[in-house]
Residue frames relative to the residue before (quaternion, step in Angstrom):
aa qw qx qy qz dx dy dz
M 1.0000 0.0000 0.0000 0.0000 0.00 0.00 0.00
T 0.3503 -0.7636 0.5098 0.1852 3.51 -0.75 1.04
A 0.6561 -0.5210 0.3753 0.3965 3.54 -1.31 0.38
A 0.6240 0.5617 -0.3476 0.4175 3.57 1.11 -0.72
S 0.6793 0.5052 -0.3007 0.4391 3.58 1.09 -0.82
T 0.6830 0.4807 -0.2983 0.4620 3.63 1.12 -0.41
T 0.5537 0.6123 -0.4042 0.3939 3.59 1.19 -0.14
A 0.4503 -0.6977 0.4877 0.2695 3.59 -0.81 1.04
P 0.5062 -0.6537 0.4591 0.3252 3.55 -0.93 0.83
T 0.2297 -0.7680 0.5839 0.1284 3.54 -1.02 0.72
G 0.3945 -0.7185 0.5255 0.2281 3.54 -1.06 0.80
P 0.7182 -0.4022 0.3149 0.4725 3.53 -1.27 -0.15
P 0.5947 -0.5853 0.3986 0.3807 3.60 -1.03 0.64
A 0.5234 -0.6483 0.4581 0.3097 3.53 -1.06 0.84
R 0.4295 -0.6955 0.5145 0.2590 3.50 -1.01 0.83
P 0.4786 -0.6619 0.4781 0.3229 3.58 -0.88 0.77
G 0.5165 -0.6469 0.4671 0.3107 3.55 -1.04 0.78
P 0.6649 -0.4966 0.3570 0.4288 3.52 -1.24 0.26
R 0.4760 -0.6822 0.4809 0.2769 3.53 -0.93 0.93
R 0.4178 -0.7112 0.5113 0.2411 3.55 -0.90 1.00
R 0.2180 -0.7815 0.5752 0.1043 3.51 -0.82 1.00
D 0.3472 -0.7241 0.5602 0.2033 3.53 -0.97 0.91
H 0.1862 -0.8058 0.5567 0.0778 3.51 -0.26 1.30
P 0.4929 -0.6389 0.4870 0.3342 3.58 -0.99 0.68
P 0.5998 -0.5678 0.4013 0.3960 3.59 -1.10 0.55
S 0.5736 -0.5934 0.4400 0.3539 3.53 -1.16 0.65
P 0.6427 -0.5336 0.3651 0.4109 3.60 -1.13 0.47
A 0.6406 0.5294 -0.3335 0.4452 3.59 1.01 -0.76
R 0.6704 0.4867 -0.3049 0.4697 3.58 0.94 -0.87
A 0.6380 0.5195 -0.3298 0.4629 3.59 0.98 -0.77
A 0.6421 0.5150 -0.3223 0.4676 3.59 1.02 -0.77
H 0.6376 0.5204 -0.3256 0.4654 3.59 1.02 -0.77
R 0.6415 0.5233 -0.3277 0.4553 3.58 0.98 -0.79
R 0.6625 0.4908 -0.3093 0.4739 3.57 0.96 -0.82
T 0.6323 0.5202 -0.3304 0.4695 3.58 1.05 -0.73
D 0.6419 0.5208 -0.3238 0.4604 3.58 0.96 -0.83
L 0.6638 0.4908 -0.3090 0.4722 3.57 0.93 -0.84
A 0.6261 0.5290 -0.3371 0.4632 3.59 1.03 -0.74
I 0.6367 0.5214 -0.3238 0.4668 3.59 0.98 -0.82
L 0.6643 0.4996 -0.3119 0.4602 3.59 0.90 -0.87
L 0.6304 0.5175 -0.3381 0.4695 3.59 1.02 -0.68
L 0.6611 0.4983 -0.3095 0.4677 3.59 0.97 -0.80
I 0.6419 0.5036 -0.3279 0.4762 3.59 1.05 -0.69
L 0.5953 0.5371 -0.3531 0.4822 3.57 1.08 -0.67
A 0.6493 0.5127 -0.3096 0.4687 3.58 0.96 -0.87
A 0.6487 0.5163 -0.3209 0.4579 3.59 0.99 -0.79
G 0.6422 0.5227 -0.3260 0.4562 3.59 1.01 -0.76
V 0.6556 0.4936 -0.3034 0.4842 3.56 0.98 -0.86
T 0.6510 0.5333 -0.3151 0.4388 3.57 0.95 -0.91
D 0.6688 0.4825 -0.3093 0.4736 3.59 0.91 -0.83
A 0.6307 0.5252 -0.3411 0.4583 3.59 1.01 -0.71
V 0.6611 0.5021 -0.3056 0.4662 3.58 0.93 -0.89
S 0.6941 0.4728 -0.2921 0.4576 3.59 0.85 -0.92
F 0.6876 0.4860 -0.2999 0.4484 3.59 0.89 -0.86
L 0.7623 0.3770 -0.2024 0.4855 3.57 0.86 -0.94
G 0.7825 0.3679 -0.1782 0.4696 3.57 1.06 -0.64
L 0.7703 0.3364 -0.1769 0.5120 3.59 1.23 -0.36
G 0.7195 -0.5017 0.2580 0.4051 3.58 1.10 0.54
S 0.6574 -0.5638 0.3248 0.3801 3.57 0.79 1.02
V 0.5154 0.5789 -0.4622 0.4308 3.56 0.71 1.12
F 0.3234 -0.7274 0.5720 0.1978 3.54 -1.11 0.72
T 0.1888 -0.7836 0.5779 0.1277 3.57 -1.04 0.70
A 0.6832 0.4070 -0.2994 0.5272 3.59 1.28 0.08
N 0.7553 0.3135 -0.1638 0.5517 3.59 1.01 -0.80
M 0.2188 -0.8425 0.4792 0.1128 3.56 0.03 1.29
T 0.6348 0.5541 -0.3548 0.4052 3.61 0.93 -0.75
G 0.5965 0.5744 -0.3650 0.4255 3.57 1.11 -0.57
N 0.6103 0.5697 -0.3557 0.4202 3.60 1.12 -0.58
L 0.6046 0.5490 -0.3565 0.4538 3.58 1.07 -0.68
V 0.6426 0.5141 -0.3167 0.4718 3.56 1.00 -0.81
M 0.6508 0.5291 -0.3234 0.4380 3.58 0.95 -0.84
V 0.6444 0.5026 -0.3268 0.4747 3.62 0.97 -0.78
G 0.6566 0.5122 -0.3090 0.4593 3.56 0.96 -0.85
M 0.6473 0.5097 -0.3196 0.4680 3.58 1.00 -0.76
A 0.6305 0.5342 -0.3381 0.4504 3.58 1.03 -0.76
A 0.6599 0.4920 -0.3062 0.4783 3.57 0.98 -0.81
G 0.6770 0.5059 -0.2921 0.4477 3.57 1.04 -0.74
R 0.6209 0.5512 -0.3465 0.4365 3.59 1.19 -0.38
G 0.5300 -0.6618 0.3972 0.3513 3.57 1.24 -0.04
E 0.3590 0.7260 -0.5140 0.2825 3.59 1.16 0.40
S 0.5548 -0.5949 0.4517 0.3665 3.57 -1.16 0.54
W 0.6053 -0.5731 0.4049 0.3758 3.55 -1.20 0.54
T 0.5858 0.5647 -0.3801 0.4399 3.58 1.10 -0.52
E 0.6624 0.4928 -0.2990 0.4785 3.57 0.97 -0.88
I 0.6596 0.5121 -0.3125 0.4528 3.57 0.98 -0.85
L 0.6850 0.4988 -0.2918 0.4437 3.56 0.88 -0.97
H 0.7350 0.3965 -0.2290 0.5001 3.58 1.01 -0.77
G 0.6999 0.4259 -0.2665 0.5077 3.57 1.28 -0.10
D 0.8407 0.2024 -0.1039 0.4914 3.55 -0.23 -1.30
V 0.6716 0.4969 -0.3179 0.4483 3.59 0.87 -0.88
L 0.6417 0.5202 -0.3277 0.4585 3.59 0.94 -0.83
R 0.6955 0.4724 -0.2824 0.4619 3.57 0.82 -0.98
C 0.6886 0.4790 -0.2912 0.4601 3.58 0.90 -0.91
T 0.6226 0.5284 -0.3436 0.4637 3.59 1.06 -0.69
A 0.6357 0.5156 -0.3260 0.4731 3.58 0.98 -0.81
S 0.6614 0.5083 -0.3093 0.4567 3.57 0.98 -0.83
F 0.6568 0.5024 -0.3096 0.4694 3.59 0.90 -0.92
A 0.6690 0.5099 -0.3061 0.4459 3.57 0.87 -0.95
G 0.6813 0.4855 -0.2972 0.4602 3.58 0.87 -0.91
F 0.6638 0.5097 -0.3088 0.4519 3.58 0.89 -0.91
T 0.6680 0.4997 -0.3021 0.4613 3.58 0.91 -0.92
A 0.6548 0.5060 -0.3129 0.4661 3.57 0.94 -0.88
G 0.6534 0.5174 -0.3134 0.4551 3.58 0.97 -0.83
M 0.6638 0.4886 -0.3080 0.4751 3.59 0.92 -0.85
L 0.6442 0.5259 -0.3297 0.4470 3.58 0.92 -0.88
A 0.6663 0.4893 -0.3032 0.4741 3.57 0.92 -0.87
G 0.6715 0.5153 -0.3022 0.4384 3.57 0.94 -0.87
F 0.7080 0.4542 -0.2678 0.4698 3.57 0.93 -0.87
R 0.6471 0.5151 -0.3275 0.4567 3.58 1.18 -0.42
L 0.5180 0.6170 -0.4253 0.4124 3.57 1.25 -0.20
P 0.5069 -0.6442 0.4618 0.3387 3.63 -0.89 0.79
A 0.5957 -0.5954 0.4058 0.3549 3.55 -1.08 0.72
R 0.6345 0.5597 -0.3388 0.4116 3.59 1.05 -0.68
T 0.5624 0.6157 -0.3975 0.3828 3.60 1.21 -0.29
G 0.3687 -0.7807 0.4532 0.2219 3.57 1.28 -0.09
S 0.8533 -0.1249 0.1275 0.4899 3.54 -0.58 -1.19
A 0.2648 0.7979 -0.5105 0.1804 3.61 1.18 0.39
A 0.6459 0.5216 -0.3289 0.4501 3.60 0.97 -0.81
L 0.6543 0.5009 -0.3209 0.4670 3.58 1.03 -0.70
Y 0.6060 0.5284 -0.3594 0.4738 3.58 1.07 -0.62
G 0.6432 0.5086 -0.3194 0.4751 3.58 1.01 -0.79
T 0.6163 0.5439 -0.3335 0.4615 3.56 1.06 -0.77
L 0.6593 0.5112 -0.3065 0.4584 3.56 0.93 -0.90
V 0.6409 0.5219 -0.3274 0.4579 3.59 0.95 -0.85
L 0.6791 0.4829 -0.2981 0.4655 3.59 0.91 -0.86
H 0.6106 0.5337 -0.3536 0.4661 3.60 1.05 -0.68
L 0.6683 0.4918 -0.3015 0.4696 3.57 0.95 -0.84
L 0.6168 0.5289 -0.3401 0.4734 3.58 1.10 -0.68
F 0.6387 0.5100 -0.3190 0.4798 3.57 1.00 -0.81
L 0.6407 0.5332 -0.3213 0.4494 3.57 0.94 -0.89
T 0.6432 0.5265 -0.3206 0.4541 3.57 0.99 -0.82
G 0.6895 0.4691 -0.2790 0.4762 3.58 0.91 -0.92
W 0.6228 0.5507 -0.3250 0.4508 3.56 1.06 -0.80
A 0.6936 0.4565 -0.2714 0.4867 3.57 0.95 -0.89
A 0.6536 0.5392 -0.3223 0.4222 3.60 0.97 -0.83
T 0.7164 0.4170 -0.2468 0.5019 3.59 1.12 -0.61
G 0.4982 -0.6704 0.4255 0.3483 3.57 1.23 0.14
T 0.5789 -0.6169 0.3305 0.4184 3.57 1.22 0.71
D 0.6904 0.4054 -0.2871 0.5259 3.60 1.18 0.46
P 0.0080 0.8453 -0.5337 0.0218 3.61 0.52 1.15
G 0.4977 -0.6379 0.4988 0.3109 3.54 -1.23 0.51
T 0.7760 -0.3678 0.2337 0.4560 3.55 -1.30 -0.10
A 0.7152 0.4543 -0.2700 0.4573 3.59 0.74 -1.01
V 0.6854 0.4607 -0.2846 0.4868 3.56 0.85 -0.96
G 0.6192 0.5520 -0.3375 0.4450 3.55 1.04 -0.75
A 0.6423 0.5113 -0.3219 0.4715 3.58 0.99 -0.82
G 0.6411 0.5194 -0.3212 0.4649 3.58 1.04 -0.74
L 0.6566 0.4952 -0.3100 0.4771 3.57 0.99 -0.79
I 0.6061 0.5400 -0.3492 0.4681 3.58 1.07 -0.70
L 0.6405 0.5342 -0.3132 0.4542 3.56 0.96 -0.91
V 0.6777 0.4893 -0.2880 0.4674 3.58 0.89 -0.95
S 0.6682 0.5069 -0.3020 0.4532 3.58 0.88 -0.94
A 0.6742 0.4887 -0.2975 0.4670 3.58 0.93 -0.87
A 0.6155 0.5354 -0.3473 0.4625 3.60 1.06 -0.71
A 0.6232 0.5327 -0.3338 0.4653 3.58 1.03 -0.76
M 0.6812 0.4810 -0.2902 0.4695 3.56 0.95 -0.86
G 0.6172 0.5326 -0.3486 0.4624 3.59 1.09 -0.60
L 0.6434 0.5047 -0.3089 0.4857 3.57 0.99 -0.84
Q 0.6507 0.5162 -0.3169 0.4579 3.57 0.97 -0.85
T 0.6189 0.5458 -0.3412 0.4502 3.58 1.02 -0.76
A 0.6630 0.4924 -0.3024 0.4759 3.57 0.95 -0.87
A 0.6447 0.5223 -0.3235 0.4548 3.58 0.97 -0.83
A 0.6676 0.4989 -0.3067 0.4598 3.59 0.93 -0.86
R 0.6194 0.5366 -0.3497 0.4540 3.58 1.04 -0.70
R 0.6325 0.5297 -0.3278 0.4604 3.57 1.09 -0.69
M 0.6042 0.5634 -0.3626 0.4313 3.60 1.12 -0.53
D 0.1620 -0.8583 0.4783 0.0911 3.57 1.25 -0.52
R 0.3644 0.7078 -0.5175 0.3138 3.56 0.63 1.19
A 0.8440 -0.2096 0.0882 0.4857 3.55 -0.34 1.33
G 0.6195 -0.5821 0.3402 0.4021 3.58 1.11 0.62
I 0.4128 0.7317 -0.4525 0.2991 3.59 1.25 0.35
T 0.1664 -0.7456 0.6360 0.1096 3.53 -1.05 0.84
T 0.4305 -0.7285 0.4797 0.2320 3.56 -1.22 0.33
T 0.7085 0.4433 -0.2722 0.4769 3.59 1.22 0.03
F 0.7772 0.0977 -0.0931 0.6146 3.61 1.10 -0.47
V 0.1282 -0.8562 0.5004 -0.0030 3.54 -0.52 1.21
T 0.3294 0.7419 -0.5233 0.2595 3.60 1.16 0.35
G 0.6398 0.5202 -0.3189 0.4674 3.57 1.03 -0.79
T 0.6289 0.5275 -0.3343 0.4632 3.58 1.06 -0.72
L 0.6396 0.5104 -0.3189 0.4782 3.58 1.01 -0.80
T 0.6409 0.5237 -0.3182 0.4623 3.59 0.98 -0.85
S 0.6675 0.4973 -0.3003 0.4659 3.59 0.91 -0.90
L 0.6386 0.5333 -0.3281 0.4473 3.57 1.01 -0.80
V 0.7058 0.4524 -0.2683 0.4744 3.58 0.78 -1.04
S 0.6377 0.5302 -0.3309 0.4503 3.59 0.99 -0.81
G 0.6704 0.4972 -0.3013 0.4610 3.56 0.94 -0.86
L 0.6641 0.4976 -0.3069 0.4660 3.58 0.94 -0.85
A 0.6426 0.5254 -0.3234 0.4543 3.57 1.02 -0.78
G 0.7261 0.4172 -0.2349 0.4935 3.56 1.10 -0.69
G 0.5880 -0.6106 0.3578 0.3917 3.56 1.27 0.14
G 0.5783 0.5852 -0.3828 0.4202 3.57 1.24 0.11
R 0.1566 -0.8055 0.5675 0.0677 3.55 -0.98 0.83
T 0.3347 0.7570 -0.5002 0.2544 3.57 1.24 0.30
H 0.8498 0.0363 -0.0920 0.5177 3.56 -0.81 1.10
A 0.3453 0.7541 -0.5029 0.2434 3.63 1.20 0.26
G 0.6493 0.5248 -0.3250 0.4442 3.58 0.96 -0.80
L 0.6660 0.4935 -0.3038 0.4696 3.57 0.93 -0.88
R 0.6705 0.4986 -0.3085 0.4545 3.59 0.91 -0.86
T 0.6282 0.5136 -0.3355 0.4784 3.57 1.06 -0.68
A 0.6467 0.5156 -0.3134 0.4666 3.57 1.01 -0.81
V 0.5923 0.5681 -0.3569 0.4462 3.59 1.11 -0.66
L 0.6728 0.4840 -0.2976 0.4738 3.58 0.87 -0.93
A 0.6558 0.5096 -0.3137 0.4602 3.58 0.97 -0.84
A 0.6483 0.5226 -0.3232 0.4495 3.60 0.99 -0.79
L 0.6421 0.5107 -0.3311 0.4661 3.59 0.99 -0.78
L 0.6434 0.5138 -0.3141 0.4726 3.58 0.98 -0.85
A 0.6595 0.5087 -0.3094 0.4589 3.58 0.91 -0.90
G 0.6434 0.5243 -0.3224 0.4551 3.58 1.01 -0.76
G 0.6542 0.5088 -0.3123 0.4645 3.55 0.98 -0.82
V 0.6511 0.5073 -0.3117 0.4707 3.56 0.96 -0.85
A 0.6662 0.5062 -0.3029 0.4562 3.57 0.90 -0.95
G 0.6636 0.5108 -0.3087 0.4510 3.58 0.93 -0.87
G 0.6640 0.5079 -0.3045 0.4566 3.56 0.95 -0.84
L 0.6751 0.4901 -0.2976 0.4643 3.56 0.93 -0.87
L 0.6665 0.5024 -0.3118 0.4541 3.58 0.95 -0.84
L 0.6214 0.5368 -0.3541 0.4476 3.60 1.03 -0.65
V 0.6626 0.4891 -0.3034 0.4793 3.57 1.13 -0.60
W 0.8138 0.3205 -0.1313 0.4666 3.55 0.76 -1.06
A 0.8072 0.0161 0.0160 0.5898 3.61 1.07 -0.61
P 0.1563 -0.8504 0.4933 0.0948 3.62 0.49 1.16
P 0.6529 0.5087 -0.3610 0.4297 3.68 0.82 -0.71
V 0.6587 0.5244 -0.3085 0.4427 3.58 1.07 -0.75
A 0.5411 0.6555 -0.3996 0.3434 3.59 1.13 -0.60
A 0.7162 0.4429 -0.2511 0.4773 3.58 1.01 -0.79
M 0.5809 0.5939 -0.3761 0.4103 3.60 1.26 -0.02
V 0.5663 0.6391 -0.3850 0.3502 3.58 1.15 -0.53
A 0.6713 0.5233 -0.3126 0.4217 3.59 0.83 -0.95
P 0.6919 0.4410 -0.3171 0.4756 3.66 0.77 -0.80
A 0.6250 0.5332 -0.3495 0.4504 3.60 1.04 -0.68
A 0.6716 0.4862 -0.2981 0.4729 3.60 0.93 -0.89
T 0.6475 0.5169 -0.3193 0.4600 3.58 1.02 -0.78
A 0.6347 0.5196 -0.3272 0.4691 3.59 1.00 -0.79
A 0.6488 0.5064 -0.3187 0.4702 3.59 0.99 -0.80
A 0.6370 0.5174 -0.3244 0.4704 3.59 1.03 -0.80
L 0.6291 0.5320 -0.3322 0.4591 3.59 1.04 -0.74
L 0.6352 0.5159 -0.3318 0.4693 3.59 0.99 -0.78
L 0.6605 0.4952 -0.3102 0.4715 3.59 0.96 -0.80
R 0.6568 0.5049 -0.3108 0.4659 3.57 0.98 -0.81
G 0.6194 0.5568 -0.3430 0.4343 3.56 1.09 -0.64
R 0.7116 0.4201 -0.2395 0.5098 3.55 1.22 -0.53
A 0.5369 0.6506 -0.4018 0.3565 3.58 1.29 -0.28
């Protein structure tokens, strides 16, 4: 028997399958990605803003309002006189509450068709804060400090309204306890919808706080530049969404 007779017959060569084409993302998906990135930039700005206000303006938050209630209660519990409390924590927290509420009210009253108008207002207020922060040498007194708190909180209120208009998984950009609750609740129930975005939200807030704290130590004037820069970038993304 020859070698040729023992060789198994071979059929025609297999045709290669259709080549997989990498399709570009749909316009809707691309818009969602830009919106998600804009939200993360705004949350980064909120983290920096809270760090600047808490460390540079007298232990007050201008993005996280519930923390201010705790601060007033702690001041009363430390045995400080009511005069010190009223001219210190209460004054600062009242300015923060008033600014935040006014900013949210203005933002929510803007017609939906105005699109990014609330973010433009946020950017203007950030720049106003930056001007006052630089003019006082990053060390404002009580009266000027209260004014800067008011401006910063108003910016955060406007930003909160703008983020609500984006309507992405119920995520806000100034208080993220609800986002953490939704993330853990979804994971506990086996759901992973928006888990990546919600995790990124928490990371962005942490990164903003770290960046704000470090900049206040090493470059205080620059600390107030991050929020307007991040807001401007978010506006550019929203303009393309």
